[in-house]
C-alpha positions as CSV (number, residue, x, y, z in Angstrom):
1,M,21.5,0.8,-37.1
2,V,22.9,0.2,-40.6
3,W,24.7,3.5,-40.6
4,L,26.4,2.6,-37.3
5,F,28.1,-0.3,-38.9
6,A,28.6,1.1,-42.4
7,S,30.4,4.1,-40.9
8,G,32.5,2.0,-38.6
9,H,31.2,3.8,-35.5
10,A,30.1,0.5,-33.9
11,V,33.8,-0.5,-33.8
12,D,34.7,3.0,-32.4
13,I,32.3,2.4,-29.5
14,V,33.9,-0.9,-28.7
15,L,37.4,0.6,-29.0
16,A,36.3,3.4,-26.5
17,V,35.1,0.7,-24.1
18,I,38.5,-1.0,-24.4
19,A,40.2,2.3,-23.7
20,V,38.2,2.7,-20.5
21,E,39.2,-0.9,-19.6
22,L,42.8,-0.1,-20.2
23,I,42.6,2.9,-17.9
24,W,40.8,0.8,-15.3
25,L,43.4,-2.0,-15.5
26,V,46.3,0.4,-15.1
27,A,44.9,2.9,-12.6
28,G,42.4,0.7,-10.8
29,R,44.0,-2.7,-10.7
30,G,47.6,-1.7,-10.7
31,W,48.6,-3.4,-13.9
32,R,51.7,-2.2,-15.7
33,M,50.9,-0.4,-18.9
34,T,53.0,-2.8,-21.0
35,D,51.1,-5.8,-19.6
36,A,47.7,-4.2,-20.3
37,L,48.7,-3.1,-23.8
38,L,50.0,-6.5,-24.7
39,R,46.9,-8.2,-23.3
40,L,44.4,-5.9,-25.1
41,G,46.5,-5.2,-28.2
42,P,45.6,-8.1,-30.4
43,G,41.9,-7.6,-30.0
44,V,42.3,-3.9,-30.7
45,L,44.2,-4.6,-33.9
46,M,41.6,-7.1,-35.0
47,L,38.9,-4.5,-34.4
48,V,40.9,-2.0,-36.4
49,A,40.9,-4.5,-39.2
50,L,37.2,-4.9,-38.9
51,R,36.7,-1.1,-39.1
52,F,38.9,-1.0,-42.2
53,A,36.7,-3.7,-43.8
54,L,33.4,-2.1,-42.8
55,T,34.5,1.3,-44.2
56,G,35.8,0.0,-47.5
57,H,39.5,0.4,-47.1
58,D,42.0,-1.4,-49.3
59,W,42.6,-5.1,-48.5
60,R,46.2,-4.3,-47.7
61,W,45.2,-2.2,-44.7
62,I,43.0,-5.0,-43.4
63,M,45.7,-7.6,-43.9
64,T,48.3,-5.3,-42.2
65,A,46.1,-4.9,-39.1
66,L,45.3,-8.6,-38.9
67,L,48.9,-9.7,-39.4
68,S,50.1,-7.1,-36.8
69,S,47.9,-8.7,-34.2
70,F,49.8,-12.0,-34.3
71,P,53.2,-10.8,-33.1
72,V,51.6,-8.8,-30.4
73,H,49.7,-11.9,-29.3
74,L,53.0,-13.9,-29.3
75,A,54.7,-11.1,-27.3
76,D,51.9,-11.3,-24.7
77,L,52.3,-15.1,-24.4
78,M,56.0,-14.8,-24.0
79,R,55.7,-12.1,-21.4
80,R,53.3,-14.2,-19.4
81,R,55.7,-17.2,-19.2
């Protein structure tokens, strides 16, 4: 199991599940793509930051992914108002 996390593939599996959820929300539940992306986007960006951290990327990549999740989260909140 160590290799699964050290390689970042554990995060890849979670991202694949989220991709299936995105397809299900848009095709199965009738959500607009924008709404689904804004709802799932912050979590995806935080998972990307986690993958960067697990695979030893530079801290700037981790910070960029984490900081990018916040405006997407705010856009989702504003859209839902």
